[in-house]
C-alpha positions as CSV (number, residue, x, y, z in Angstrom):
1,M,71.0,-47.6,30.7
2,K,69.2,-49.8,28.2
3,I,69.3,-47.9,24.9
4,A,67.5,-48.7,21.7
5,V,69.1,-47.4,18.5
6,V,66.9,-47.3,15.4
7,G,68.9,-47.5,12.2
8,A,71.9,-49.6,11.3
9,G,73.7,-47.4,8.8
10,V,77.2,-46.2,9.5
11,V,75.8,-43.5,11.9
12,G,73.7,-46.0,13.8
13,I,76.5,-48.5,14.2
14,A,79.0,-45.8,15.2
15,T,76.4,-44.5,17.8
16,A,76.0,-48.1,19.1
17,Y,79.8,-48.4,19.5
18,E,80.1,-45.1,21.5
19,L,77.1,-45.9,23.7
20,A,78.4,-49.5,24.4
21,A,81.9,-48.0,25.1
22,D,80.2,-45.9,27.8
23,G,78.8,-49.0,29.4
24,H,75.2,-48.9,28.1
25,T,73.2,-52.0,27.1
26,V,72.5,-51.4,23.4
27,T,70.1,-53.0,20.9
28,V,70.0,-51.8,17.3
29,F,66.9,-52.2,15.2
30,D,66.8,-51.9,11.4
31,K,64.0,-52.8,8.9
32,S,66.5,-54.0,6.3
33,A,67.9,-57.5,6.1
34,A,71.4,-56.4,6.9
35,A,73.5,-53.4,8.0
36,C,74.2,-50.5,5.6
37,E,71.6,-51.4,3.0
38,E,70.6,-47.8,2.3
39,A,72.7,-44.5,2.2
40,S,75.8,-46.2,3.6
41,F,75.8,-49.0,1.0
42,A,77.8,-47.4,-1.8
43,N,78.7,-43.9,-1.0
44,S,81.8,-42.3,-2.5
45,G,84.0,-43.2,0.5
46,L,85.2,-39.6,0.7
47,V,85.8,-38.4,4.3
48,A,86.2,-34.6,3.8
49,P,86.7,-32.3,6.8
50,S,87.3,-29.6,4.3
51,M,83.6,-29.9,3.3
52,Q,84.7,-30.1,-0.4
53,L,81.9,-32.5,-1.2
54,P,79.5,-32.2,-4.1
55,F,76.1,-31.0,-3.0
56,A,77.0,-30.8,0.7
57,F,75.5,-27.3,0.6
58,P,73.4,-25.5,-1.9
59,S,74.5,-22.2,-3.5
60,E,75.1,-19.3,-1.1
61,K,74.7,-16.6,-3.8
62,G,72.8,-13.4,-3.2
63,N,69.2,-13.4,-2.0
64,A,66.9,-16.4,-1.7
65,T,65.7,-16.2,-5.3
66,M,69.2,-16.2,-6.6
67,R,70.2,-19.2,-4.5
68,F,67.1,-21.0,-5.6
69,L,67.8,-20.5,-9.3
70,D,71.5,-21.1,-9.1
71,T,71.1,-24.4,-7.1
72,G,68.4,-25.5,-9.4
73,R,70.7,-25.1,-12.4
74,R,73.3,-27.3,-10.7
75,L,70.9,-30.2,-10.1
76,T,71.1,-33.1,-12.5
77,R,67.4,-33.4,-13.0
78,S,65.2,-30.3,-13.7
79,P,63.5,-29.3,-10.4
80,W,60.8,-27.3,-12.3
81,S,58.7,-30.3,-13.4
82,A,56.8,-30.9,-10.2
83,L,55.5,-28.7,-7.4
84,Q,57.0,-31.0,-4.7
85,E,60.5,-30.7,-6.3
86,I,60.2,-26.9,-6.4
87,K,59.1,-26.9,-2.7
88,S,62.1,-29.2,-1.8
89,L,64.5,-26.8,-3.7
90,W,63.1,-23.8,-2.0
91,R,63.3,-25.4,1.5
92,W,66.9,-26.4,0.8
93,T,68.2,-23.0,-0.5
94,H,66.2,-20.6,1.7
95,P,68.4,-20.7,4.8
96,H,71.7,-20.3,2.9
97,G,72.5,-16.5,2.6
98,P,76.2,-15.7,2.5
99,D,76.5,-14.8,6.2
100,T,74.5,-17.8,7.4
101,H,76.4,-20.1,5.0
102,A,79.7,-19.0,6.4
103,K,78.7,-19.8,10.0
104,Q,77.2,-23.2,9.0
105,Y,80.2,-24.0,6.9
106,A,82.6,-23.4,9.8
107,S,80.5,-25.6,12.1
108,A,80.5,-28.3,9.4
109,Q,84.2,-28.2,9.1
110,Q,84.7,-28.3,12.9
111,L,82.5,-31.4,13.1
112,G,84.3,-32.9,10.1
113,R,87.7,-32.5,11.7
114,Y,86.6,-33.9,15.0
115,S,84.9,-36.8,13.3
116,A,88.1,-37.6,11.3
117,E,90.0,-37.7,14.5
118,R,87.4,-40.0,16.1
119,L,87.4,-42.3,13.1
120,Q,91.1,-42.7,13.4
121,Y,90.8,-43.4,17.1
122,V,88.1,-46.1,16.5
123,I,90.2,-47.7,13.7
124,E,93.3,-47.9,15.9
125,R,91.6,-48.9,19.1
126,S,89.5,-51.6,17.4
127,Q,92.3,-52.7,15.1
128,I,90.0,-52.4,12.1
129,E,91.6,-52.9,8.6
130,I,89.8,-51.1,5.8
131,E,90.6,-49.9,2.3
132,R,91.8,-46.2,2.5
133,S,94.0,-43.6,1.0
134,E,95.0,-40.0,1.8
135,G,94.2,-36.7,0.2
136,Q,91.7,-35.1,-2.2
137,L,92.6,-33.2,-5.4
138,V,89.9,-30.7,-6.5
139,L,90.2,-29.8,-10.2
140,V,89.4,-26.2,-11.2
141,R,88.7,-25.6,-14.9
142,T,89.4,-21.8,-15.3
143,E,91.2,-18.9,-13.6
144,Q,87.8,-17.3,-13.0
145,A,86.6,-20.4,-11.2
146,L,89.7,-20.3,-9.1
147,Q,89.1,-16.7,-8.2
148,R,85.5,-17.5,-7.2
149,L,87.0,-20.1,-4.7
150,Q,88.8,-17.4,-2.7
151,P,86.1,-17.3,0.1
152,T,86.5,-21.1,0.3
153,L,90.2,-20.8,0.6
154,D,89.9,-18.1,3.3
155,A,87.5,-20.3,5.2
156,L,89.9,-23.3,5.1
157,K,92.7,-21.1,6.3
158,T,90.5,-19.8,9.2
159,Q,89.8,-23.4,10.3
160,D,93.5,-24.4,9.9
161,I,92.6,-26.9,7.2
162,A,95.6,-27.5,5.0
163,C,95.1,-26.6,1.4
164,K,97.5,-25.9,-1.4
165,V,96.8,-24.5,-4.9
166,L,98.7,-26.6,-7.5
167,S,99.5,-26.1,-11.1
168,P,98.5,-28.9,-13.5
169,E,102.1,-30.2,-13.4
170,E,102.1,-30.2,-9.6
171,A,98.7,-31.9,-9.6
172,R,99.9,-34.7,-11.7
173,K,102.7,-35.4,-9.3
174,Q,100.0,-36.1,-6.7
175,E,97.9,-38.1,-9.2
176,P,100.4,-39.5,-11.8
177,S,97.7,-41.4,-13.6
178,L,95.6,-38.3,-14.3
179,H,95.3,-38.0,-18.0
180,S,97.6,-35.5,-19.7
181,E,94.6,-34.1,-21.6
182,A,92.4,-33.7,-18.6
183,P,90.8,-30.2,-18.8
184,F,91.8,-28.1,-15.7
185,H,93.6,-24.9,-15.0
186,A,94.6,-25.5,-11.4
187,A,93.9,-27.9,-8.5
188,L,93.4,-27.7,-4.7
189,W,95.3,-30.3,-2.8
190,L,93.6,-31.2,0.5
191,P,95.9,-33.6,2.4
192,G,93.6,-33.8,5.4
193,D,90.8,-35.4,3.4
194,K,90.8,-39.1,2.7
195,V,89.1,-42.0,1.1
196,A,87.9,-44.9,3.3
197,N,85.5,-47.7,2.6
198,C,82.4,-46.7,4.6
199,R,80.5,-50.0,4.3
200,Q,83.6,-52.1,5.1
201,F,84.2,-50.0,8.2
202,A,80.6,-50.2,9.4
203,L,80.5,-54.0,9.0
204,E,83.8,-54.4,10.8
205,L,82.6,-52.1,13.6
206,K,79.4,-54.0,13.8
207,T,81.4,-57.1,14.6
208,V,83.4,-55.2,17.2
209,T,80.2,-53.9,18.9
210,Q,78.7,-57.4,18.9
211,K,81.7,-58.5,21.0
212,M,81.0,-55.6,23.3
213,G,77.5,-56.9,23.8
214,V,75.5,-54.9,21.3
215,N,72.5,-56.8,19.9
216,Y,71.3,-56.3,16.3
217,Q,67.8,-57.1,15.1
218,F,67.4,-56.9,11.3
219,G,64.2,-57.2,9.5
220,A,62.8,-55.3,12.5
221,D,60.4,-52.5,11.5
222,V,59.7,-50.1,14.4
223,Q,56.1,-49.4,13.8
224,D,55.2,-47.5,17.0
225,L,57.0,-45.8,19.7
226,N,55.6,-44.6,23.0
227,L,57.8,-42.6,25.4
228,Q,55.8,-42.3,28.6
229,P,56.3,-43.4,31.3
230,R,59.1,-45.5,29.8
231,P,60.0,-45.9,26.1
232,T,58.2,-48.8,24.4
233,L,58.9,-49.9,20.9
234,T,56.4,-52.0,18.8
235,V,58.6,-54.0,16.4
236,A,57.3,-56.1,13.5
237,N,59.6,-58.9,12.2
238,S,59.2,-62.2,10.5
239,Q,57.9,-63.9,13.7
240,G,55.2,-61.3,14.2
241,T,55.1,-58.3,16.4
242,E,56.8,-57.8,19.8
243,V,57.0,-55.0,22.3
244,V,60.4,-53.9,23.5
245,T,61.1,-51.6,26.4
246,A,64.1,-49.3,26.9
247,D,65.4,-46.5,29.1
248,H,66.3,-44.3,26.1
249,V,65.8,-44.3,22.3
250,V,68.1,-42.9,19.7
251,L,66.8,-42.4,16.2
252,C,69.6,-42.7,13.5
253,T,67.2,-42.9,10.6
254,N,64.6,-40.6,9.1
255,R,62.1,-43.4,8.9
256,A,60.4,-42.6,12.2
257,P,57.0,-43.9,13.2
258,R,54.2,-41.7,11.7
259,H,52.5,-40.9,15.0
260,L,55.7,-39.8,16.5
261,L,56.3,-37.3,13.7
262,L,52.8,-35.9,14.1
263,K,53.4,-35.3,17.9
264,H,56.9,-34.1,17.6
265,P,57.6,-30.6,18.9
266,L,60.3,-30.1,16.3
267,N,59.7,-29.2,12.7
268,I,63.0,-30.3,11.1
269,P,63.1,-29.2,7.5
270,M,64.3,-32.4,5.9
271,V,65.1,-32.7,2.2
272,E,65.6,-35.9,0.2
273,L,68.7,-35.8,-2.1
274,H,69.2,-38.6,-4.5
275,G,72.6,-39.4,-6.0
276,Y,74.4,-42.0,-8.1
277,V,77.6,-44.1,-7.6
278,L,79.3,-46.0,-10.4
279,S,81.6,-48.8,-9.1
280,V,83.9,-50.6,-11.5
281,A,86.8,-53.1,-11.2
282,V,90.4,-51.8,-11.7
283,R,91.9,-53.0,-15.0
284,E,95.4,-51.5,-14.6
285,P,96.4,-50.1,-11.2
286,L,99.0,-47.8,-12.7
287,N,96.2,-46.0,-14.6
288,A,93.8,-45.7,-11.6
289,P,93.6,-42.8,-9.2
290,R,95.6,-43.0,-5.9
291,S,93.0,-41.3,-3.9
292,A,90.1,-38.8,-4.6
293,V,89.8,-36.5,-7.6
294,H,87.0,-34.0,-7.5
295,D,85.8,-32.4,-10.7
296,L,84.4,-29.2,-9.4
297,H,82.9,-28.3,-12.8
298,G,81.0,-31.6,-13.2
299,N,80.2,-31.9,-9.4
300,L,81.6,-35.5,-9.3
301,V,84.2,-37.4,-7.5
302,I,86.4,-40.2,-8.8
303,N,88.3,-42.3,-6.2
304,R,90.1,-45.6,-5.6
305,L,88.7,-48.1,-3.1
306,G,91.0,-51.2,-3.1
307,N,90.6,-52.9,-6.5
308,R,87.6,-50.8,-7.5
309,I,87.1,-47.2,-8.8
310,R,84.1,-45.3,-7.7
311,V,82.5,-42.3,-9.5
312,S,80.0,-40.3,-7.5
313,A,77.7,-37.8,-9.1
314,G,74.2,-36.5,-9.4
315,A,71.7,-34.7,-7.3
316,E,68.0,-34.9,-7.6
317,L,65.4,-33.5,-5.2
318,G,61.9,-34.5,-4.4
319,P,60.5,-38.0,-4.9
320,K,63.0,-40.6,-6.0
321,P,62.7,-41.4,-9.7
322,E,61.7,-45.0,-10.5
323,T,64.4,-45.2,-13.2
324,K,68.0,-44.1,-13.2
325,N,68.9,-40.9,-15.1
326,A,70.7,-42.0,-18.2
327,K,72.4,-38.6,-18.6
328,V,74.0,-38.9,-15.1
329,V,75.1,-42.5,-15.6
330,N,76.7,-41.7,-19.0
331,A,78.4,-38.6,-17.5
332,M,80.0,-40.8,-14.9
333,Y,81.4,-43.2,-17.6
334,R,82.6,-40.2,-19.7
335,A,84.4,-38.6,-16.7
336,L,86.2,-41.8,-15.8
337,E,87.5,-42.2,-19.4
338,L,88.3,-38.5,-19.5
339,Y,90.5,-38.4,-16.4
340,F,91.7,-42.0,-16.1
341,P,91.4,-43.7,-19.5
342,G,92.2,-47.4,-19.5
343,A,91.9,-47.7,-15.7
344,A,88.5,-49.6,-15.6
345,N,87.8,-53.2,-16.4
346,Y,84.0,-52.9,-17.1
347,P,83.4,-56.6,-17.9
348,A,84.9,-57.7,-14.6
349,G,82.3,-55.9,-12.5
350,T,80.2,-52.8,-12.9
351,Q,77.5,-51.5,-10.6
352,V,75.4,-48.3,-10.7
353,W,73.8,-47.5,-7.3
354,H,71.0,-44.9,-7.0
355,G,70.4,-43.9,-3.4
356,T,68.8,-41.3,-1.1
357,R,70.4,-39.2,1.5
358,H,68.3,-37.2,3.9
359,T,69.7,-33.7,4.5
360,I,68.5,-30.9,6.8
361,A,67.9,-27.6,5.0
362,D,70.6,-25.6,6.9
363,G,73.2,-28.2,5.9
364,L,74.0,-29.5,9.5
365,P,72.8,-32.7,11.2
366,A,70.4,-32.9,14.2
367,I,72.4,-34.3,17.1
368,G,71.0,-34.4,20.6
369,P,67.8,-34.2,22.6
370,S,64.6,-34.3,20.5
371,G,62.4,-32.2,22.8
372,L,60.5,-35.4,23.8
373,P,61.4,-37.3,26.9
374,H,63.8,-40.3,26.6
375,L,64.4,-39.6,22.8
376,S,67.6,-38.4,21.1
377,L,68.3,-37.8,17.4
378,N,71.3,-38.3,15.2
379,I,69.9,-37.7,11.8
380,G,70.1,-35.5,8.7
381,H,73.7,-35.9,7.7
382,G,73.0,-35.8,4.0
383,A,76.1,-36.0,1.7
384,C,78.3,-35.8,4.8
385,G,77.2,-38.9,6.6
386,W,80.5,-40.7,6.3
387,T,82.5,-37.6,7.1
388,W,80.5,-36.9,10.3
389,A,79.5,-40.4,11.5
390,C,82.1,-41.0,14.2
391,G,82.1,-37.5,15.5
392,S,78.4,-37.1,15.8
393,A,78.2,-40.5,17.5
394,R,80.6,-39.5,20.2
395,L,79.0,-36.1,20.7
396,L,75.6,-37.8,21.2
397,A,77.0,-40.3,23.7
398,D,78.6,-37.4,25.6
399,Q,75.3,-35.6,25.7
400,I,73.4,-38.7,27.0
401,A,76.1,-39.1,29.7
402,G,75.9,-35.5,30.7
403,R,79.5,-34.8,29.7
404,L,80.9,-31.6,28.2
405,A,81.1,-32.0,24.4
406,A,84.3,-31.7,22.5
407,M,83.0,-28.9,20.5
408,T,80.2,-26.3,20.4
409,M,76.9,-28.1,19.8
410,D,74.4,-25.3,19.5
411,P,74.4,-25.2,15.7
412,M,73.6,-28.9,15.6
413,L,71.1,-29.3,18.4
414,P,67.7,-30.5,17.2
415,T,66.1,-27.9,19.4
416,R,67.1,-25.2,16.9
417,F,63.9,-26.2,15.1
418,L,61.5,-25.9,18.1
419,R,58.2,-24.7,17.0
């Protein structure tokens, strides 16, 4: 088939790869000037089948009101200042009662494990070289906090995801550069998680797909999409407007044409989650982290990507602020000096990225038929976009081909939101 993929982030490029591998003729459209200009540009790089990712899910405490208040306290910008932010918080927390959370969490972990396997397959098959390292160390401040993690430890065991509780001395053997005064009581060691350069992988895979025949059109804004009798895309670019036909369309972006959203039979409860990433050059490699260190108390991740260190933090709901939150930025600098003092060379290169990730309220992506003819979705990955990208791409390609999927798809089908 002739398939149009809309969106050239890591999910869109991985989807193009899997479709091209199945023999389809693929064209990718993106309104940006290059690939991975939005959520895939500067994410943490953490691939976590364990789902130990900051703000991957809201709180699962008690009733809807308790979840609403608890999650609101964890956000880095007060959600009480605007009605739209309060509505976003309510939409995000409402579906996450303890029982529902456990089921969604298990599905997320299954997708994470499958996607990690698929990522490794694609890297080996395509002979892609990227910056990467193994393992995630989750720091726990107190014994009480460790006890509260028992349901998480049980869930990891149920899914056969390796996890070991370490003392501070054992944790420092995994991360020798971790400061001796770093404040933590214990740590979780997750050897199945890893750090990998998302943007580097996506750009390398883009080159691979181009050799497979995939065509990329950047600066191409899909302004209209008609699906009957055959999909027709109206695309605006620097040369003007052109009409492109296809046999099938896959949306890998949440920037869908307005009229399509109005006619769509699905009511996908999407939430915008804004976060921050600090990237700095490494000053002394012996003082820098080996892989990923997750401060559970501060909801931030510090990890090594080649000759850079990245600190990922922050979660803001509602409209994206025009200015960066100084408290979040300062907290990232403080955390880096707290855990890895002397590791960063700030004058050699420092960047603070503030980006938006679109997440679905129940915490899982929408992968599969949209409910409209000739249109499939691969959207809503939120904080887990890099963790789920390769797996969701393969699952979607199998659905389009009519093959049996490698895992149960019901929790992730877009049709779960049929009106």
